[in-house]
N, C-alpha and C positions, 0 to 999 in steps of 0.2 A: 634461472629462476629455480628457487628451492621451495617446495611445499613444506610448510611448518607442521608441527603436531596438530595445530588447529585444523588444517585441511585434512590431514591423514585420519585423525580421530573422528572428524566430522563425517568423512566417507564411511568409516566403520559404523558409526551410529546409523547412518542412512541405509547401509547394506543390511544391518541387523533388522531394521524396521521393514525393509523390503522383503526379507525372508519370512517375516511374520504377517505380511500384508493380508488383510481379510480375516485374521484370527483374533482381532481385538488388540487393545493397547499393550505395549511392551514398556517395562520400567527401565529407567536408566541404570538402576542398581543391577538388574539382570545383565544388561549389556556390559557394564563395567566389570562384573564378576567373570563373565564368559571370556572377555578379552584382556583381563588383567590391567584394567585402566582405572584411573581415579574417577569415582562417581562425581565428586565435586567439580572436577574439570569438565566432565561431560555436561553437567548442569550449565556451565558457562557457555558451552558451545550450542546447546539446544535452543537457547533464547533467540539468537539471530536467525537460526533455521526456521523457528516458529514465526518470527516477525516477517520473514521473507515469504511465508506461506507454503513452505515445503513440508512442514509437519503440523499436526494438530495435537493439542494436549487434551487428555481426558482425565477429569478429576475423580476422586473417590478412592475407596479401598483397593479396587482392582484397576486403578487408573494407570496412566503412562502416556506414551506417545504413539501416534500412527502417522503414516505418510498421508499427505493431503490429496495425493492422486497416485495412480498406478506407477510402479517402478519403471515402466517403459516410457513414461512421460517426464521423468526427472533425469537430467544428465549430470555427469561428474562436473561439468562446467558450471552448472547452476549452483552446486554445493560449494565448489572451490571459490567462486566469485563472492558468494555471501560471506565466507569465512576468511578469505585471504585478500579480497579486494580485486582490482583489475589484474588481468593476466598480462604481464609485461616483464621481459627479462632485464631490461635496462630502461632508463628514462631517455628515450631516443629523441625527445623533442629538443634537447640541447645539442644534439649531434650535428656538427657542421658538415661532415663528410657524407655526401649523398649515397655513396656505395655502402658505408657502414650503416647508415640509417635504413637503407633498403634491406640489409641483412637482418637487422633487429626486427623490422616489421615482418619479414618472412618467418623468422623464428617465432615471434609472438603469434602470428596467424596459424602456424603449424601446430603449436601447443593448443591454441583455442580450438582448432579443428578436431584434434584428438579428444579433448575433454568434452566438446559439444556433441560429438558423434558416439560417445560412450554413455549408455544409460545405466541406471541401477540394475535393470533387468539383465543387461549384458554382464555386469560385474558379478551378480549372484549366480549366474549360470555359466560362468567361465570354467572351461575344462582345459587343464594344462596338458599339452601334448607330450607324450613320453618321448625322450630322446631315442629310445630303442626303436620306435616306429619310424624314425627319420633316416636310419642307417641300414644298409644292406651289407652283411658280412659274408665273405666268401672264404672257404677253406680249401 
């Protein structure tokens, strides 16, 4: 399964809104400029996110978008399913071999588990561990 630009850019939008949660609306123009993305493309992605109830739009001169609920209540799975559709590496319903069908189901379930257990709060607070912290060098 490959996540398209719809899913990746959708996560970017949602992470930016999560960073500004409680500070008022954020414009798509500011998100596009900050991340070097097409504002027009982001406009196409925000509509399904709004229709799914993940974001709210605020009209007016200082309008934009806000998360509909806290970042800890929205998962990566929520976003990816809205923009990409169901999570499935293959169409395993046509699979005759029970062993392969079971493999595809376990892969699908593993992907879903990771996406559904990762919130926007987790993503915006992610700290990359330095490789230097993981190794002990002796002289």
